C-alpha positions as CSV (number, residue, x, y, z in Angstrom):
1,M,-38.6,8.8,100.9
2,Q,-41.2,8.2,98.2
3,M,-39.9,11.8,96.5
4,K,-36.4,10.2,96.9
5,L,-37.5,7.0,95.2
6,K,-39.3,8.8,92.4
7,L,-36.0,10.9,91.8
8,T,-33.8,7.8,91.9
9,V,-36.2,6.0,89.4
10,A,-36.4,9.0,87.2
11,A,-32.5,9.4,87.2
12,A,-32.1,5.7,86.3
13,L,-34.7,6.0,83.5
14,A,-32.8,9.1,82.1
15,A,-29.5,7.4,82.4
16,M,-31.1,4.4,80.4
17,A,-32.3,6.7,77.8
18,G,-29.0,8.4,77.6
19,L,-27.2,5.0,77.3
20,A,-29.7,3.9,74.5
21,S,-29.2,7.1,72.5
22,A,-25.4,6.8,73.1
23,Q,-25.5,3.3,71.7
24,D,-27.5,4.4,68.8
25,V,-24.7,6.8,67.6
26,Q,-22.5,5.3,65.0
27,T,-19.1,6.8,64.3
28,V,-18.2,6.9,60.7
29,K,-14.7,7.9,59.7
30,I,-13.9,9.8,56.6
31,G,-10.1,9.9,55.6
32,H,-8.2,12.7,54.2
33,V,-4.7,12.7,52.8
34,G,-2.5,15.5,51.7
35,P,0.9,16.9,52.3
36,V,0.9,18.4,55.9
37,S,4.7,18.4,55.9
38,G,7.2,19.5,53.6
39,A,7.3,22.4,51.1
40,Q,3.6,21.8,50.1
41,A,2.3,21.7,53.6
42,H,0.2,24.9,53.2
43,Y,-1.8,23.2,50.5
44,G,-2.2,20.1,52.7
45,K,-3.2,22.0,55.7
46,D,-5.9,24.1,53.8
47,N,-7.3,20.8,52.2
48,E,-7.5,19.1,55.6
49,N,-9.2,22.2,57.0
50,G,-11.9,22.1,54.4
51,V,-12.7,18.5,55.5
52,R,-12.7,19.3,59.2
53,M,-15.0,22.1,58.6
54,A,-17.5,20.0,56.6
55,I,-17.4,17.2,59.2
56,E,-18.2,19.9,61.8
57,D,-21.2,21.2,59.7
58,L,-22.4,17.6,58.9
59,N,-22.3,16.6,62.7
60,A,-24.5,19.7,63.5
61,Q,-27.2,18.4,61.2
62,N,-27.6,15.3,63.5
63,I,-27.9,13.0,60.3
64,V,-29.4,9.6,60.7
65,I,-28.6,6.9,58.2
66,G,-29.9,3.3,58.4
67,G,-31.7,4.2,61.6
68,K,-28.7,5.3,63.5
69,K,-27.5,8.6,64.3
70,I,-24.1,9.3,62.6
71,R,-21.1,11.0,63.9
72,F,-18.5,11.7,61.4
73,E,-14.8,11.8,62.3
74,I,-11.8,12.7,60.2
75,Q,-8.7,10.3,60.0
76,A,-6.2,12.5,58.5
77,E,-2.9,11.2,56.9
78,D,0.3,12.9,55.6
79,D,1.6,11.8,52.1
80,A,4.3,14.7,52.1
81,A,3.4,14.9,48.3
82,D,5.3,11.7,47.8
83,P,3.8,8.8,45.7
84,K,5.2,6.0,47.9
85,Q,3.9,7.6,50.9
86,G,0.6,8.4,49.3
87,T,0.0,4.7,48.6
88,A,1.1,3.7,52.1
89,A,-1.4,6.3,53.5
90,A,-4.1,4.9,51.2
91,Q,-3.5,1.5,52.5
92,K,-3.6,2.7,56.1
93,L,-7.1,4.1,55.4
94,C,-8.4,1.0,53.8
95,D,-7.0,-1.2,56.9
96,A,-8.8,1.4,59.1
97,K,-12.0,0.8,57.2
98,V,-12.8,4.2,56.6
99,A,-16.2,4.9,54.8
100,G,-14.7,7.3,52.0
101,V,-11.6,9.3,51.3
102,V,-11.2,13.0,50.3
103,G,-7.7,13.4,48.6
104,H,-5.1,13.5,47.5
105,L,-3.7,16.9,46.6
106,N,-1.1,16.0,43.9
107,S,-1.7,14.1,40.8
108,G,1.4,12.1,41.4
109,T,0.1,10.7,44.7
110,T,-3.7,10.6,43.9
111,I,-3.0,8.4,40.7
112,P,-1.3,5.5,42.5
113,A,-3.6,5.9,45.5
114,S,-6.6,5.5,43.4
115,K,-5.7,1.9,42.5
116,V,-5.4,1.2,46.2
117,Y,-8.9,2.6,47.0
118,N,-10.4,0.6,44.1
119,D,-8.8,-2.5,45.2
120,C,-10.1,-2.1,48.7
121,G,-13.5,-0.8,47.5
122,I,-13.4,2.6,49.2
123,P,-14.5,5.7,47.1
124,H,-12.4,8.7,47.0
125,V,-13.0,12.3,45.8
126,T,-10.3,14.6,45.0
127,G,-10.9,18.4,45.0
128,A,-7.3,19.2,43.8
129,A,-5.5,16.6,41.7
130,T,-6.0,17.7,38.0
131,N,-4.0,15.1,35.7
132,P,-6.8,13.8,33.3
133,N,-5.0,10.4,33.6
134,L,-6.6,9.9,37.0
135,T,-10.0,8.8,35.6
136,K,-8.5,6.9,32.6
137,P,-8.5,3.5,34.5
138,G,-12.4,3.7,34.9
139,Y,-12.4,2.9,38.5
140,K,-15.9,3.1,40.0
141,T,-14.4,4.7,43.3
142,T,-12.5,7.5,41.7
143,Y,-14.1,11.1,41.5
144,R,-12.9,14.6,40.8
145,I,-14.9,17.7,41.6
146,I,-12.4,20.3,40.0
147,A,-11.6,21.1,36.3
148,N,-8.7,18.9,34.9
149,D,-5.5,20.0,33.4
150,N,-7.0,19.8,29.7
151,A,-9.3,22.7,30.8
152,L,-6.5,24.6,32.7
153,G,-3.7,24.2,30.2
154,A,-5.8,24.9,27.1
155,G,-7.5,28.0,28.9
156,L,-4.1,29.6,29.5
157,A,-3.0,28.8,25.9
158,F,-6.1,30.5,24.5
159,Y,-5.5,33.6,26.8
160,A,-1.8,34.0,25.6
161,A,-2.8,33.5,21.9
162,D,-6.1,35.4,21.7
163,A,-6.1,38.0,24.5
164,L,-2.2,38.8,24.7
165,K,-1.3,38.0,21.2
166,L,1.9,36.5,22.2
167,K,4.2,34.7,19.7
168,K,7.0,32.7,21.6
169,V,6.9,30.8,24.6
170,A,9.3,28.8,26.7
171,I,8.1,25.8,28.8
172,I,9.5,24.4,32.2
173,D,8.0,21.4,34.1
174,D,8.8,19.9,37.5
175,R,8.6,16.3,36.0
176,T,5.7,15.4,38.4
177,A,2.5,13.9,37.0
178,Y,0.8,17.1,37.4
179,G,3.5,19.5,36.1
180,Q,4.2,17.5,33.0
181,G,0.5,16.9,32.4
182,V,-0.5,20.6,32.5
183,A,2.5,21.7,30.7
184,E,1.9,19.2,27.7
185,V,-1.7,20.4,27.3
186,F,-0.6,23.9,27.3
187,K,2.1,23.1,24.7
188,K,-0.3,21.4,22.3
189,T,-2.8,24.0,22.6
190,A,-0.3,26.8,22.3
191,Q,1.2,25.1,19.1
192,A,-2.2,24.6,17.6
193,K,-2.8,28.4,18.1
194,G,0.2,29.2,16.2
195,L,2.5,30.1,19.2
196,Q,6.2,29.0,18.8
197,V,7.8,27.0,21.8
198,V,11.2,28.2,21.6
199,D,12.6,26.2,24.6
200,E,11.6,23.4,26.9
201,Q,13.4,22.8,30.2
202,F,13.0,20.5,33.3
203,T,13.4,20.9,36.9
204,T,12.1,19.0,40.0
205,D,9.5,19.7,42.7
206,K,12.5,20.1,45.1
207,A,14.8,22.5,43.3
208,T,15.3,26.3,44.4
209,D,18.0,27.3,41.8
210,F,16.8,27.9,38.4
211,M,19.6,30.3,37.1
212,A,21.0,28.0,34.5
213,I,17.6,27.1,32.9
214,L,16.5,30.7,33.0
215,T,19.7,31.8,31.4
216,A,19.2,29.2,28.6
217,I,15.7,30.5,28.0
218,K,16.8,34.1,28.2
219,S,18.8,33.6,25.0
220,K,15.6,32.3,23.2
221,A,13.8,35.9,24.0
222,P,10.4,34.3,24.7
223,D,7.3,36.4,25.2
224,A,6.3,34.3,28.1
225,I,7.3,31.2,30.3
226,F,4.9,28.5,31.3
227,F,5.8,26.6,34.5
228,G,4.1,23.2,35.1
229,G,4.6,22.9,38.9
230,M,3.8,24.3,42.4
231,D,4.5,27.6,44.2
232,P,7.4,26.6,46.1
233,Q,9.4,26.4,42.9
234,A,7.5,29.2,41.1
235,G,8.2,31.8,44.1
236,P,12.1,31.6,43.7
237,M,11.7,31.3,39.9
238,L,10.1,34.7,39.8
239,R,12.8,36.3,41.9
240,Q,15.5,34.7,39.6
241,M,13.8,36.0,36.5
242,E,13.9,39.5,38.0
243,Q,17.6,39.0,38.7
244,L,18.4,38.0,35.1
245,G,16.4,40.9,33.6
246,L,13.3,38.8,32.5
247,S,11.1,41.4,34.0
248,N,8.8,41.8,30.9
249,V,8.3,38.2,30.2
250,K,4.7,36.9,31.1
251,Y,4.8,33.7,33.5
252,F,1.7,31.3,33.1
253,G,0.9,28.4,35.3
254,G,-2.0,26.1,36.5
255,D,-3.5,25.9,39.9
256,G,-0.3,24.8,41.4
257,I,1.0,28.2,41.4
258,C,-2.4,30.0,41.9
259,T,-2.0,30.7,45.5
260,S,-1.8,33.6,48.0
261,E,1.5,31.9,49.2
262,I,3.3,32.8,45.9
263,A,3.2,36.4,46.6
264,K,5.2,35.6,50.0
265,L,7.5,33.1,48.1
266,A,8.2,35.8,45.3
267,A,9.5,38.0,48.2
268,G,8.6,41.4,46.5
269,A,9.8,40.5,42.9
270,K,8.1,42.8,40.5
271,T,7.7,39.7,38.2
272,L,4.8,38.7,40.4
273,T,2.7,41.2,38.2
274,N,3.4,39.2,35.1
275,V,1.9,36.0,36.5
276,V,-1.4,34.6,34.8
277,C,-2.5,31.4,36.4
278,A,-5.5,29.2,36.0
279,E,-7.8,27.5,38.6
280,G,-10.6,25.1,38.2
281,G,-13.9,26.3,39.3
282,A,-15.3,29.9,39.7
283,S,-13.6,32.5,41.7
284,L,-14.7,32.6,45.4
285,Q,-16.8,35.7,44.7
286,K,-18.8,33.9,42.0
287,M,-19.1,30.5,43.7
288,P,-22.7,29.8,44.9
289,G,-21.8,30.1,48.6
290,G,-18.2,31.3,48.3
291,A,-18.0,34.6,50.3
292,A,-20.0,33.5,53.1
293,W,-18.1,30.2,53.4
294,K,-14.8,32.1,53.2
295,A,-15.7,34.4,55.9
296,R,-16.4,31.3,58.2
297,Y,-13.4,29.6,57.1
298,D,-11.0,32.6,57.9
299,A,-12.6,32.9,61.3
300,K,-11.8,29.2,62.0
301,Y,-8.5,29.0,60.4
302,P,-7.1,32.6,60.1
303,N,-4.4,33.1,57.2
304,Q,-4.5,29.4,56.1
305,F,-6.6,29.7,53.0
306,Q,-5.0,28.6,49.7
307,V,-6.9,27.1,46.9
308,Y,-8.7,23.9,47.4
309,S,-10.4,23.9,50.8
310,P,-13.7,24.8,49.4
311,Y,-13.4,21.7,47.0
312,T,-12.4,19.4,49.9
313,Y,-15.3,20.8,51.9
314,D,-17.7,19.9,48.9
315,A,-16.1,16.5,48.6
316,T,-17.0,15.6,52.0
317,F,-20.6,16.5,51.5
318,V,-20.6,14.5,48.2
319,L,-19.6,11.3,50.1
320,V,-22.2,11.9,52.8
321,D,-25.0,12.8,50.4
322,A,-24.4,9.3,48.6
323,M,-24.5,7.7,52.0
324,K,-27.9,9.4,52.7
325,R,-29.4,8.4,49.4
326,A,-28.2,4.8,49.9
327,N,-29.3,4.9,53.4
328,S,-25.8,3.1,54.4
329,V,-22.6,4.1,55.2
330,D,-21.0,0.9,53.8
331,P,-18.8,1.7,50.9
332,K,-20.1,-1.5,49.3
333,V,-23.6,-0.2,49.1
334,Y,-23.4,3.7,48.8
335,T,-20.4,3.9,46.2
336,A,-22.7,3.1,43.4
337,K,-24.8,6.3,44.4
338,L,-22.0,8.6,43.9
339,I,-22.3,8.7,40.0
340,E,-26.0,9.8,40.4
341,S,-24.9,12.9,42.6
342,N,-26.5,16.3,42.2
343,V,-25.2,18.3,45.1
344,K,-25.3,22.1,45.5
345,G,-22.0,22.7,46.8
346,I,-20.1,25.8,47.7
347,T,-18.0,25.4,44.6
348,A,-20.8,24.6,41.9
349,N,-23.7,22.2,41.5
350,I,-21.9,19.0,41.6
351,A,-22.8,16.2,39.1
352,F,-20.6,13.4,37.4
353,E,-19.8,12.3,33.9
354,P,-19.8,8.4,33.7
355,N,-16.0,8.6,34.2
356,G,-16.2,10.3,37.5
357,E,-15.0,13.7,36.0
358,L,-17.1,16.8,37.1
359,K,-19.9,17.8,34.5
360,N,-19.5,21.2,33.0
361,P,-16.3,22.5,35.0
362,A,-15.5,26.1,35.1
363,I,-12.1,27.7,35.0
364,T,-11.0,31.0,36.3
365,L,-7.8,33.0,35.4
366,Y,-6.1,35.2,37.9
367,V,-3.4,37.9,38.1
368,Y,-1.8,39.5,40.9
369,K,-2.4,43.1,41.7
370,D,-0.6,44.8,44.7
371,G,0.5,41.4,45.8
372,K,-3.1,40.0,45.9
373,K,-4.7,37.2,43.8
374,T,-7.4,38.8,41.5
375,P,-9.7,37.1,39.1
376,L,-9.2,38.3,35.5
377,N,-12.8,37.5,34.2
């Protein structure tokens, strides 16, 4: 009887201890927004995977902030690459009182959403949106951990002029904030380097038929075409360039076309070998923790890797690092610590300029060899 009583008391005490420790766990939500539906869903899913993986890794560390054990959770929203849906998703995360946000993918969604986050006082870190206008309003809640279009567009123009010695280029953009922005930087830099812009054409981020604009461009006999846009348009465009006999024309683009997916979307077009694209950051092989991280990612999310998941992974760690240094998960308290970040990430050592831009951003140029994206430098 005494033994039974002892066991019962021990069980009760264990249950109470368990209850106390359960009560001491605080759930902290981190938002992610990207297009997980529509033509750009492969990017959005990859970005979301990066955040999910970071949250798993952070939860394995048993982090204590403000005396409480923290359990992180993702609140994932879909913006379908649409600016209106982007601001609605941002407002939803504000209303849900998430502690911070990683996102969005597109500059066209990130720029309007950044105002929503600023107004509700929640910090957001993008690892994908590259239009320089994002940081121009000077919001203390806006951060970017990837090179912007000034670096990407200029890098490609330098390569076209200096390495390939091209003379004439045509430019197409998809009229989005990203596409127009990166095309504009490429154009300015190319002209400054003495390249002649022989034609400028426009399309949309929903189009699939480019025959008319490519025919117009063909008559101007350019050495290269620069496309400001994403891979759902670039893939079909490469196929149509081949059909029109533009097989010797170089094809430049920013990180929006710099994916594994473009090889599938080009569906065997030989013009894929003419692609030169630029991405912010070092190649995975040269990232501080890139190769080992990619092996873990592939095991968890087979055949889903695109471009930005290492950045969204790091962005999640950047938010949590600021929380740890502030000893608070309250955005009102920890946001001020973000500007002082010095995080050894997978992608780079992450520190910020006063405007929230990444310090010393690297860029890498890529080509496609045997259908595989391969770093040039």
